[in-house]
DRENDO-1510 file (C-alpha; in Angstrom, 1 decimal, always signed):
<recs>
REC; n; res; u; v; w
REC; 1; UNK; -9.6; -4.2; +6.0 .
REC; 2; UNK; -7.0; -2.2; +4.1 .
REC; 3; UNK; -5.5; -3.9; +1.1 .
REC; 4; UNK; -2.4; -6.0; +1.7 .
REC; 5; UNK; -1.4; -6.4; -1.9 .
REC; 6; UNK; -1.3; -3.8; -4.7 .
REC; 7; UNK; -0.4; -5.3; -8.1 .
REC; 8; UNK; +1.2; -3.0; -10.8 .
REC; 9; UNK; +0.1; -3.6; -14.4 .
REC; 10; UNK; +1.6; -1.7; -17.4 .
REC; 11; UNK; -1.1; +0.6; -18.8 .
REC; 12; UNK; -0.2; -0.3; -22.4 .
REC; 13; UNK; -0.9; -4.0; -21.7 .
REC; 14; UNK; -4.7; -4.1; -21.6 .
REC; 15; UNK; -4.7; -7.8; -22.2 .
REC; 16; UNK; -3.4; -8.1; -18.7 .
REC; 17; UNK; -5.9; -6.0; -16.9 .
REC; 18; UNK; -8.6; -8.6; -16.3 .
REC; 19; UNK; -5.9; -11.2; -15.4 .
REC; 20; UNK; -4.5; -8.8; -12.8 .
REC; 21; UNK; -8.0; -8.2; -11.4 .
REC; 22; UNK; -8.5; -11.9; -11.0 .
REC; 23; UNK; -5.0; -12.6; -9.6 .
REC; 24; UNK; -6.0; -12.5; -6.0 .
REC; 25; UNK; -4.4; -9.1; -5.4 .
REC; 26; UNK; -6.4; -6.9; -3.1 .
REC; 27; UNK; -6.0; -4.0; -5.5 .
REC; 28; UNK; -4.7; -3.3; -9.0 .
REC; 29; UNK; -2.6; -0.2; -10.0 .
REC; 30; UNK; -2.7; +0.5; -13.7 .
REC; 31; UNK; +0.6; +2.2; -14.4 .
REC; 32; UNK; +1.1; +5.1; -16.8 .
REC; 33; UNK; +4.5; +6.0; -15.4 .
REC; 34; UNK; +7.6; +3.8; -15.1 .
REC; 35; UNK; +6.2; +0.7; -16.8 .
REC; 36; UNK; +5.3; +2.6; -20.0 .
REC; 37; UNK; +7.8; +3.8; -22.7 .
REC; 38; UNK; +7.6; +7.4; -23.8 .
REC; 39; UNK; +6.2; +6.5; -27.2 .
REC; 40; UNK; +3.4; +4.5; -25.6 .
REC; 41; UNK; +2.1; +7.0; -23.0 .
REC; 42; UNK; -1.0; +8.2; -24.9 .
REC; 43; UNK; -1.8; +4.6; -26.0 .
REC; 44; UNK; -1.6; +3.5; -22.4 .
REC; 45; UNK; -3.8; +6.3; -21.1 .
REC; 46; UNK; -6.5; +5.5; -23.7 .
REC; 47; UNK; -6.4; +1.8; -22.9 .
REC; 48; UNK; -6.7; +2.5; -19.1 .
REC; 49; UNK; -9.6; +4.9; -19.7 .
REC; 50; UNK; -11.4; +2.5; -21.9 .
REC; 51; UNK; -11.2; -0.4; -19.3 .
REC; 52; UNK; -12.1; +1.8; -16.4 .
REC; 53; UNK; -15.1; +3.3; -18.3 .
REC; 54; UNK; -16.5; -0.1; -19.1 .
REC; 55; UNK; -16.2; -2.6; -16.3 .
REC; 56; UNK; -12.8; -2.3; -14.6 .
REC; 57; UNK; -12.0; -1.0; -11.1 .
REC; 58; UNK; -8.4; +0.1; -10.2 .
REC; 59; UNK; -6.1; +2.7; -9.0 .
REC; 60; UNK; -4.0; +4.5; -11.6 .
REC; 61; UNK; -0.4; +5.7; -11.3 .
REC; 62; UNK; -0.3; +8.8; -13.4 .
REC; 63; UNK; +2.9; +10.4; -14.8 .
REC; 64; UNK; +4.8; +12.8; -12.5 .
REC; 65; UNK; +3.6; +16.4; -12.2 .
REC; 66; UNK; +6.7; +17.8; -14.0 .
REC; 67; UNK; +6.1; +15.7; -17.2 .
REC; 68; UNK; +4.2; +16.7; -20.3 .
REC; 69; UNK; +1.7; +13.9; -19.8 .
REC; 70; UNK; +0.5; +14.7; -16.2 .
REC; 71; UNK; -2.3; +17.2; -17.0 .
REC; 72; UNK; -3.8; +15.0; -19.7 .
REC; 73; UNK; -3.5; +11.9; -17.5 .
REC; 74; UNK; -5.4; +13.5; -14.7 .
REC; 75; UNK; -8.0; +15.2; -16.9 .
REC; 76; UNK; -8.9; +11.9; -18.6 .
REC; 77; UNK; -8.5; +9.5; -15.7 .
REC; 78; UNK; -10.8; +11.3; -13.3 .
REC; 79; UNK; -13.7; +10.9; -15.7 .
REC; 80; UNK; -13.6; +7.1; -15.6 .
REC; 81; UNK; -16.3; +5.4; -13.5 .
REC; 82; UNK; -14.0; +2.6; -12.3 .
REC; 83; UNK; -11.3; +4.8; -10.9 .
REC; 84; UNK; -10.6; +4.0; -7.2 .
REC; 85; UNK; -7.9; +6.5; -6.8 .
REC; 86; UNK; -4.7; +8.2; -8.1 .
REC; 87; UNK; -1.2; +7.0; -7.2 .
REC; 88; UNK; +0.9; +10.1; -7.2 .
REC; 89; UNK; +4.6; +9.4; -8.0 .
REC; 90; UNK; +7.3; +11.4; -6.3 .
REC; 91; UNK; +4.8; +13.1; -4.0 .
REC; 92; UNK; +6.5; +16.1; -2.4 .
REC; 93; UNK; +4.0; +19.0; -2.1 .
REC; 94; UNK; +0.9; +18.9; +0.1 .
REC; 95; UNK; -0.6; +21.9; -1.7 .
REC; 96; UNK; -0.2; +20.1; -5.0 .
REC; 97; UNK; -1.9; +17.0; -3.6 .
REC; 98; UNK; -4.8; +19.2; -2.3 .
REC; 99; UNK; -5.2; +20.6; -5.9 .
REC; 100; UNK; -5.3; +17.0; -7.3 .
REC; 101; UNK; -7.8; +15.8; -4.7 .
REC; 102; UNK; -10.1; +18.6; -5.7 .
REC; 103; UNK; -10.3; +17.2; -9.2 .
REC; 104; UNK; -11.2; +13.6; -8.0 .
REC; 105; UNK; -14.7; +12.2; -8.1 .
REC; 106; UNK; -16.2; +11.8; -4.6 .
REC; 107; UNK; -15.4; +8.1; -4.2 .
REC; 108; UNK; -11.7; +8.3; -5.3 .
REC; 109; UNK; -8.7; +8.7; -3.1 .
REC; 110; UNK; -5.0; +9.6; -3.2 .
REC; 111; UNK; -2.1; +7.3; -2.7 .
REC; 112; UNK; +1.1; +9.4; -2.5 .
REC; 113; UNK; +4.3; +7.6; -3.3 .
REC; 114; UNK; +7.2; +8.8; -1.0 .
REC; 115; UNK; +10.2; +8.4; -3.3 .
REC; 116; UNK; +12.4; +11.4; -2.6 .
REC; 117; UNK; +14.2; +13.1; +0.2 .
REC; 118; UNK; +11.9; +16.2; -0.3 .
REC; 119; UNK; +8.9; +14.0; -0.1 .
REC; 120; UNK; +10.1; +12.4; +3.1 .
REC; 121; UNK; +10.7; +15.9; +4.6 .
REC; 122; UNK; +7.1; +16.8; +3.7 .
REC; 123; UNK; +5.7; +13.6; +5.1 .
REC; 124; UNK; +3.5; +15.0; +7.8 .
REC; 125; UNK; +1.9; +17.6; +5.5 .
REC; 126; UNK; +1.4; +14.9; +2.8 .
REC; 127; UNK; -0.2; +12.5; +5.2 .
REC; 128; UNK; -2.8; +15.1; +6.2 .
REC; 129; UNK; -3.7; +16.2; +2.7 .
REC; 130; UNK; -7.3; +15.8; +1.7 .
REC; 131; UNK; -8.4; +12.4; +0.4 .
REC; 132; UNK; -5.1; +10.7; +1.2 .
REC; 133; UNK; -5.9; +7.1; +2.0 .
REC; 134; UNK; -2.5; +5.8; +3.0 .
REC; 135; UNK; +1.2; +6.3; +2.2 .
REC; 136; UNK; +3.2; +4.2; -0.2 .
REC; 137; UNK; +7.0; +3.9; +0.1 .
REC; 138; UNK; +8.8; +3.8; -3.3 .
REC; 139; UNK; +12.0; +2.3; -1.9 .
REC; 140; UNK; +14.0; +1.9; -5.1 .
REC; 141; UNK; +13.5; +5.5; -6.3 .
REC; 142; UNK; +14.2; +6.6; -2.7 .
REC; 143; UNK; +17.5; +4.9; -2.7 .
REC; 144; UNK; +18.4; +6.4; -6.0 .
REC; 145; UNK; +17.5; +9.9; -4.8 .
REC; 146; UNK; +19.3; +9.7; -1.5 .
REC; 147; UNK; +22.3; +7.6; -2.5 .
REC; 148; UNK; +21.4; +5.0; +0.1 .
REC; 149; UNK; +22.6; +1.5; -0.8 .
REC; 150; UNK; +20.5; -1.3; +0.6 .
REC; 151; UNK; +16.8; -1.9; +1.3 .
REC; 152; UNK; +17.2; -3.4; +4.8 .
REC; 153; UNK; +18.5; -1.7; +7.9 .
REC; 154; UNK; +19.6; +1.2; +5.7 .
REC; 155; UNK; +15.9; +2.2; +5.3 .
REC; 156; UNK; +14.7; +1.2; +8.8 .
REC; 157; UNK; +14.6; +4.7; +10.1 .
REC; 158; UNK; +12.5; +5.9; +7.1 .
REC; 159; UNK; +10.1; +3.0; +7.3 .
REC; 160; UNK; +9.6; +3.6; +11.0 .
REC; 161; UNK; +8.9; +7.3; +10.5 .
REC; 162; UNK; +6.4; +6.6; +7.7 .
REC; 163; UNK; +4.6; +4.2; +10.1 .
REC; 164; UNK; +4.6; +6.8; +12.8 .
REC; 165; UNK; +3.3; +9.6; +10.6 .
REC; 166; UNK; +0.6; +7.4; +9.2 .
REC; 167; UNK; -0.6; +6.6; +12.7 .
REC; 168; UNK; -0.6; +10.2; +13.8 .
REC; 169; UNK; -2.6; +11.2; +10.7 .
REC; 170; UNK; -5.1; +8.4; +11.3 .
REC; 171; UNK; -4.2; +6.6; +8.1 .
REC; 172; UNK; -4.1; +2.8; +7.5 .
REC; 173; UNK; -0.7; +1.2; +7.9 .
REC; 174; UNK; +1.6; +2.2; +5.0 .
REC; 175; UNK; +2.5; +0.2; +1.9 .
REC; 176; UNK; +6.0; -1.0; +1.4 .
REC; 177; UNK; +8.0; -0.9; -1.9 .
REC; 178; UNK; +8.4; -3.7; -4.4 .
REC; 179; UNK; +10.7; -6.7; -4.3 .
REC; 180; UNK; +12.4; -6.8; -7.7 .
REC; 181; UNK; +13.2; -10.5; -7.4 .
REC; 182; UNK; +10.5; -12.6; -9.0 .
REC; 183; UNK; +11.7; -16.2; -8.4 .
REC; 184; UNK; +12.7; -16.2; -4.7 .
REC; 185; UNK; +9.6; -16.7; -2.6 .
REC; 186; UNK; +11.7; -16.8; +0.6 .
REC; 187; UNK; +13.3; -13.5; +0.0 .
REC; 188; UNK; +9.9; -12.0; -0.7 .
REC; 189; UNK; +8.5; -13.5; +2.5 .
REC; 190; UNK; +11.3; -12.1; +4.6 .
REC; 191; UNK; +11.1; -8.7; +3.1 .
REC; 192; UNK; +7.3; -8.6; +3.6 .
REC; 193; UNK; +7.7; -9.7; +7.3 .
REC; 194; UNK; +10.4; -7.0; +7.8 .
REC; 195; UNK; +7.9; -4.4; +6.7 .
REC; 196; UNK; +5.1; -5.9; +8.7 .
REC; 197; UNK; +7.3; -5.8; +11.9 .
REC; 198; UNK; +7.9; -2.1; +11.2 .
REC; 199; UNK; +4.2; -1.3; +11.0 .
REC; 200; UNK; +3.6; -1.7; +7.3 .
REC; 201; UNK; +0.3; -3.3; +6.4 .
REC; 202; UNK; +0.6; -3.6; +2.6 .
REC; 203; UNK; +3.2; -4.2; -0.2 .
REC; 204; UNK; +3.5; -3.2; -3.8 .
REC; 205; UNK; +3.8; -6.1; -6.2 .
REC; 206; UNK; +5.0; -6.3; -9.8 .
REC; 207; UNK; +4.0; -9.9; -10.7 .
REC; 208; UNK; +1.0; -12.1; -9.9 .
REC; 209; UNK; +3.3; -14.8; -8.6 .
REC; 210; UNK; +4.2; -12.5; -5.7 .
REC; 211; UNK; +0.6; -12.1; -4.4 .
REC; 212; UNK; +0.3; -15.4; -2.5 .
REC; 213; UNK; +3.7; -14.9; -0.7 .
REC; 214; UNK; +2.8; -11.4; +0.4 .
REC; 215; UNK; -0.7; -12.2; +1.5 .
REC; 216; UNK; +0.6; -15.2; +3.5 .
REC; 217; UNK; +3.3; -13.0; +5.2 .
REC; 218; UNK; +0.7; -10.4; +6.3 .
REC; 219; UNK; -1.7; -13.1; +7.5 .
REC; 220; UNK; -1.1; -14.3; +11.1 .
REC; 221; UNK; +0.0; -17.9; +11.3 .
REC; 222; UNK; -1.7; -20.7; +13.2 .
REC; 223; UNK; +0.4; -20.1; +16.4 .
REC; 224; UNK; -0.4; -16.4; +16.5 .
REC; 225; UNK; -4.1; -17.1; +16.0 .
REC; 226; UNK; -4.1; -19.7; +18.7 .
REC; 227; UNK; -2.4; -17.3; +21.1 .
REC; 228; UNK; -4.9; -14.5; +20.3 .
REC; 229; UNK; -7.9; -16.9; +20.9 .
REC; 230; UNK; -6.4; -18.0; +24.2 .
REC; 231; UNK; -5.9; -14.4; +25.3 .
REC; 232; UNK; -9.5; -13.4; +24.6 .
REC; 233; UNK; -10.8; -16.7; +26.2 .
REC; 234; UNK; -8.8; -16.0; +29.3 .
REC; 235; UNK; -10.1; -12.5; +29.5 .
REC; 236; UNK; -13.7; -13.6; +29.1 .
REC; 237; UNK; -13.2; -16.3; +31.8 .
REC; 238; UNK; -11.6; -13.9; +34.2 .
REC; 239; UNK; -14.6; -11.5; +34.1 .
REC; 240; UNK; -12.5; -8.4; +34.5 .
REC; 241; UNK; -10.0; -9.8; +37.0 .
REC; 242; UNK; -6.3; -9.8; +36.3 .
REC; 243; UNK; -5.2; -12.9; +34.3 .
REC; 244; UNK; -2.2; -14.4; +32.6 .
REC; 245; UNK; -1.5; -16.3; +29.4 .
REC; 246; UNK; +1.7; -18.3; +28.9 .
REC; 247; UNK; +3.0; -16.8; +32.2 .
REC; 248; UNK; +2.6; -13.2; +31.0 .
REC; 249; UNK; +0.2; -10.6; +32.4 .
REC; 250; UNK; -2.7; -9.8; +30.1 .
REC; 251; UNK; -3.6; -6.1; +30.1 .
REC; 252; UNK; -5.4; -3.8; +27.7 .
REC; 253; UNK; -2.6; -3.5; +25.0 .
REC; 254; UNK; -2.3; -7.3; +24.9 .
REC; 255; UNK; -6.1; -7.6; +24.5 .
REC; 256; UNK; -6.0; -5.1; +21.6 .
REC; 257; UNK; -3.1; -6.9; +20.0 .
REC; 258; UNK; -5.0; -10.2; +20.2 .
REC; 259; UNK; -8.1; -8.7; +18.6 .
REC; 260; UNK; -5.9; -7.2; +15.8 .
REC; 261; UNK; -4.4; -10.6; +15.1 .
REC; 262; UNK; -7.8; -12.2; +14.7 .
REC; 263; UNK; -9.0; -9.3; +12.6 .
REC; 264; UNK; -6.0; -9.6; +10.3 .
REC; 265; UNK; -6.6; -13.3; +10.0 .
REC; 266; UNK; -10.3; -12.8; +9.3 .
REC; 267; UNK; -11.3; -14.7; +12.4 .
REC; 268; UNK; -14.2; -13.4; +14.5 .
REC; 269; UNK; -13.2; -12.2; +17.9 .
</recs>
């Protein structure tokens, strides 16, 4: 299944790499961009390359294409055996992504971050670029770029469109942006559920303590699992005849939804 949790780790904090890998996150993103000060960029790149060339496996967020560090970031990172993929900040140009994908090793993928109005306008072309695995929504930068204030209903249209475009391009469900609050598990749960209800199937995290809350929100609860099992049992029992569960007709979309619930929960269907 596609990763539900992506944990950012500053690239200049190599003592945290193994801890992040063991945190329970589905994937780790070693960050060379926002989390690293200008004077530490080269040091961070060297630390990331060293870890990925020895035993580590992770995605890497490189610096943006218009910075002085981008070319060196890409040239060095793509040679590392443990590279899973490149997170491209402020992705806006499908042709540029195609060029980057051509430099990747065969097993590595692209995770474009949609963080600007231009990137959103180019969404369909970006989603269909070579080696794009899924789309990431950089909600905080997107708000800054567009002048939108608020992360809730203010961004509902944009989240819905990213979900739609992902589906049309045959990508896994998109990944929602970070929750900056670290000590409010209920807020994190509600924000994750909001994204899930809009079709998102993953979330960016900035601290290990967020992982359990996000994974739990993306995992169907006991009532949902029970419903899905009863649907499939009723279908099996009906042997192809029309049937109902909880007074509601069960048709093909309901069966597919039940199977998706069990798959998301890791329960055999």
